[in-house]
N, C-alpha and C positions, 0 to 999 in steps of 0.2 A: 813238169811231169811228177806224179808222184807215182811210190811202188804198187800203185796199184791200180793205175790207169796212165798208160802208159806207150808210144811209141817206139817197136821194136825194130825197125830197119824202114829205113828209106831208099827205095832203087831206081833210077830212072832210064830205062828202057831206049834205047835208038834202033837205026836201021842195022846197025852195024857193031852195038857194042849195050854190056846191061852198065852201071853203076850203084856200088850198092854199100850205102854207109850205114854202118851198125849203132844205135843208140841207147841210154841207158837210162832208167828214170830220174838218175841225178843228174845230168844236162840239158840244158834248149834243145827243144824238137826244131833244129836249126840245120843246114847242112849248103854247101855248095858245091854244084857240077859245073864239071869245067865243056864247053861247048856243048850246051843246051840247044837244042833246036824245032822249028815248031813242025809238028805233029808228035814229036816223041812223046812219051808215055810215063808218070809219074806213077811209084805202087807208094800205100805205105802201109805199115801192117802196124794194126792198136791191139793189144793184149785184150781187148774188152768186145771190142766192136769187130776185127778181122780185117780181111784187105780193100784199102780205097785202092780208084784211080782216077787222075784228074791227067788231062788231054796238057803239056807242055803250053800251050795256046791261052790257055788260064790261066796260069802259074803268075801272065806279068800282070 
């Protein structure tokens, strides 16, 4: 990622919890989430393009 264009955070939202990973421009845009299940939703915030939403079934 670059300082001008990067993901600020990733958040996995499930029925009973939210897992958030803060990201910085200097690090790779990757994270591991414990217990991701079908139906969970992943949110990613890009400093240029805003908030993205992806269903967990599409992540595999």
